[in-house]
C-alpha positions as a Markdown table, in Angstrom:
| # | Residue | x | y | z |
|---|---|---|---|---|
| 1 | Met | -4.3 | 22.4 | -18.8 |
| 2 | Arg | -2.9 | 19.0 | -19.7 |
| 3 | Ser | -3.6 | 17.5 | -23.0 |
| 4 | Trp | -3.7 | 13.7 | -22.6 |
| 5 | Val | -3.4 | 11.6 | -25.7 |
| 6 | Ser | -5.6 | 9.0 | -24.0 |
| 7 | Arg | -7.0 | 8.6 | -20.5 |
| 8 | Pro | -4.2 | 9.2 | -18.0 |
| 9 | Lys | -2.9 | 6.1 | -16.1 |
| 10 | Val | -3.1 | 6.4 | -12.3 |
| 11 | Ala | -1.1 | 4.2 | -10.0 |
| 12 | Phe | -2.2 | 3.9 | -6.4 |
| 13 | Val | 0.9 | 2.9 | -4.5 |
| 14 | Cys | 1.5 | 1.5 | -1.1 |
| 15 | Val | 4.2 | -0.8 | 0.4 |
| 16 | His | 2.3 | -4.1 | 0.4 |
| 17 | Asn | -0.4 | -3.4 | -2.2 |
| 18 | Ser | -3.0 | -5.3 | -0.1 |
| 19 | Cys | -5.6 | -2.9 | 1.3 |
| 20 | Arg | -5.7 | 0.9 | 0.7 |
| 21 | Ser | -4.1 | 0.9 | -2.8 |
| 22 | Gln | -6.4 | -2.1 | -3.8 |
| 23 | Ile | -9.5 | -0.2 | -2.6 |
| 24 | Ala | -8.4 | 2.9 | -4.5 |
| 25 | Glu | -7.8 | 0.8 | -7.7 |
| 26 | Ala | -11.3 | -0.7 | -7.4 |
| 27 | Leu | -13.0 | 2.6 | -6.7 |
| 28 | Gly | -11.1 | 4.3 | -9.5 |
| 29 | Arg | -12.4 | 1.6 | -11.9 |
| 30 | Ile | -15.9 | 2.0 | -10.6 |
| 31 | Leu | -16.2 | 5.8 | -10.2 |
| 32 | Ala | -13.8 | 7.2 | -12.7 |
| 33 | Cys | -13.1 | 4.7 | -15.5 |
| 34 | Glu | -14.2 | 7.2 | -18.2 |
| 35 | Val | -11.6 | 9.7 | -17.0 |
| 36 | Phe | -8.5 | 7.6 | -16.0 |
| 37 | Glu | -7.2 | 4.1 | -15.9 |
| 38 | Ser | -6.5 | 2.7 | -12.5 |
| 39 | Phe | -3.7 | 0.5 | -11.3 |
| 40 | Ser | -2.2 | -0.4 | -7.9 |
| 41 | Ala | 1.1 | -1.8 | -6.9 |
| 42 | Gly | 3.7 | -1.9 | -4.1 |
| 43 | Ser | 7.4 | -2.5 | -3.4 |
| 44 | Glu | 6.3 | -5.8 | -1.8 |
| 45 | Thr | 3.3 | -8.0 | -2.2 |
| 46 | Lys | 1.0 | -10.1 | 0.0 |
| 47 | Leu | -0.4 | -13.5 | -1.0 |
| 48 | Glu | -3.9 | -12.1 | -0.8 |
| 49 | Ile | -5.8 | -8.8 | -0.8 |
| 50 | Asn | -6.9 | -7.8 | 2.7 |
| 51 | Ala | -10.0 | -9.9 | 3.4 |
| 52 | Asp | -11.8 | -7.1 | 5.3 |
| 53 | Ala | -11.3 | -4.8 | 2.3 |
| 54 | Val | -12.5 | -7.4 | -0.1 |
| 55 | Arg | -15.7 | -8.0 | 2.0 |
| 56 | Ala | -16.4 | -4.3 | 2.5 |
| 57 | Val | -16.0 | -3.3 | -1.2 |
| 58 | Arg | -18.1 | -6.3 | -2.2 |
| 59 | Ala | -20.9 | -5.2 | 0.2 |
| 60 | Leu | -20.8 | -1.5 | -0.8 |
| 61 | Tyr | -20.1 | -1.8 | -4.5 |
| 62 | Gly | -20.8 | -5.3 | -5.6 |
| 63 | Val | -17.3 | -5.8 | -6.8 |
| 64 | Asp | -15.2 | -8.8 | -5.8 |
| 65 | Met | -11.6 | -7.5 | -5.8 |
| 66 | Thr | -10.3 | -11.1 | -5.7 |
| 67 | Arg | -11.7 | -11.7 | -9.1 |
| 68 | Thr | -10.5 | -8.4 | -10.7 |
| 69 | Gln | -7.3 | -7.6 | -8.9 |
| 70 | Arg | -4.2 | -9.1 | -7.3 |
| 71 | Ser | -1.3 | -7.8 | -5.2 |
| 72 | Lys | 1.3 | -6.5 | -7.7 |
| 73 | Leu | 4.9 | -5.2 | -7.7 |
| 74 | Leu | 5.7 | -1.8 | -9.1 |
| 75 | Ser | 7.5 | -3.5 | -12.0 |
| 76 | Glu | 4.3 | -5.2 | -13.0 |
| 77 | Ile | 2.3 | -2.1 | -14.0 |
| 78 | Pro | 2.7 | 0.0 | -17.1 |
| 79 | Ser | 4.3 | 3.5 | -17.1 |
| 80 | Val | 1.9 | 5.9 | -15.4 |
| 81 | Asp | 1.1 | 9.6 | -15.6 |
| 82 | Ile | -0.1 | 10.1 | -12.0 |
| 83 | Val | 1.1 | 8.4 | -8.8 |
| 84 | Val | -1.0 | 8.5 | -5.6 |
| 85 | Thr | 0.8 | 7.2 | -2.5 |
| 86 | Met | -1.5 | 6.1 | 0.3 |
| 87 | Gly | 0.5 | 7.3 | 3.2 |
| 88 | Cys | 2.9 | 4.5 | 4.1 |
| 89 | Asn | 4.2 | 5.6 | 7.5 |
| 90 | Val | 7.6 | 4.6 | 6.1 |
| 91 | Ser | 9.3 | 5.5 | 2.9 |
| 92 | Cys | 6.6 | 5.1 | 0.2 |
| 93 | Pro | 7.8 | 3.5 | -3.0 |
| 94 | Met | 8.2 | 6.1 | -5.8 |
| 95 | Ile | 7.9 | 5.7 | -9.5 |
| 96 | Pro | 8.3 | 8.2 | -12.4 |
| 97 | Cys | 5.2 | 10.3 | -13.2 |
| 98 | Arg | 4.0 | 13.7 | -14.3 |
| 99 | His | 2.0 | 14.3 | -11.1 |
| 100 | His | 2.4 | 12.9 | -7.6 |
| 101 | Glu | 0.2 | 13.3 | -4.5 |
| 102 | Asp | 0.1 | 11.5 | -1.1 |
| 103 | Trp | -3.3 | 10.9 | 0.4 |
| 104 | Arg | -1.8 | 10.1 | 3.9 |
| 105 | Leu | -4.4 | 7.5 | 4.7 |
| 106 | Glu | -4.3 | 5.4 | 7.9 |
| 107 | Asp | -3.8 | 1.7 | 7.4 |
| 108 | Pro | -7.1 | 0.0 | 8.7 |
| 109 | Thr | -5.6 | -3.4 | 9.1 |
| 110 | Gly | -6.5 | -4.9 | 12.5 |
| 111 | Lys | -8.8 | -2.0 | 13.3 |
| 112 | Asp | -12.6 | -2.1 | 13.7 |
| 113 | Glu | -15.2 | -2.0 | 10.9 |
| 114 | Gln | -16.0 | 1.7 | 11.3 |
| 115 | Val | -12.3 | 2.6 | 10.6 |
| 116 | Leu | -12.4 | 0.6 | 7.4 |
| 117 | Leu | -15.7 | 2.1 | 6.3 |
| 118 | Ala | -14.5 | 5.6 | 7.0 |
| 119 | Leu | -11.3 | 4.9 | 5.0 |
| 120 | Ile | -13.4 | 3.6 | 2.0 |
| 121 | Glu | -15.5 | 6.8 | 2.1 |
| 122 | Gln | -12.3 | 8.9 | 2.2 |
| 123 | Ile | -10.9 | 7.0 | -0.7 |
| 124 | Lys | -14.2 | 7.5 | -2.6 |
| 125 | Ala | -14.0 | 11.3 | -2.0 |
| 126 | Asn | -10.4 | 11.4 | -3.0 |
| 127 | Ile | -11.1 | 9.5 | -6.2 |
| 128 | Leu | -14.0 | 11.8 | -7.1 |
| 129 | Ser | -11.7 | 14.8 | -6.4 |
| 130 | Leu | -8.9 | 13.4 | -8.6 |
| 131 | Lys | -11.4 | 12.7 | -11.4 |
| 132 | Glu | -12.8 | 16.3 | -11.2 |
| 133 | Arg | -9.3 | 17.8 | -11.2 |
| 134 | Ile | -8.3 | 15.8 | -14.2 |
| 135 | Gln | -11.5 | 16.7 | -16.1 |
| 136 | Gln | -10.9 | 20.4 | -15.3 |
| 137 | Gly | -7.3 | 20.2 | -16.5 |
| 138 | Lys | -5.9 | 21.0 | -13.1 |
| 139 | Ile | -3.6 | 18.0 | -13.2 |
């Protein structure tokens, strides 16, 4: 069982930090803020967060990611305890941490709405699982 001094910091990491990792950061803040702090970052950035992701998260959760988040480089986030890579289909960026896991999520960019909505549901399930494992001291 881990003994955290404060809430652990979780980084959701992808190459461009524009869609999957941004959704995970937003859902982490919505669904698990009392258990862990959420950040997202990438080895590269995009000028804007994926518009389809912004629209879907706003519709489902009432949160406008363009007001609360931006695409960030790995160097722009604090040191973290847990790193979750999204499944980059290339070499995912790595940063030092106590625990790492890869969610192997498909990039929904350019795919239909149902793919995006299914991805958001999977991220939600993964966030809730991570939250529970942290609460139970399994991470």
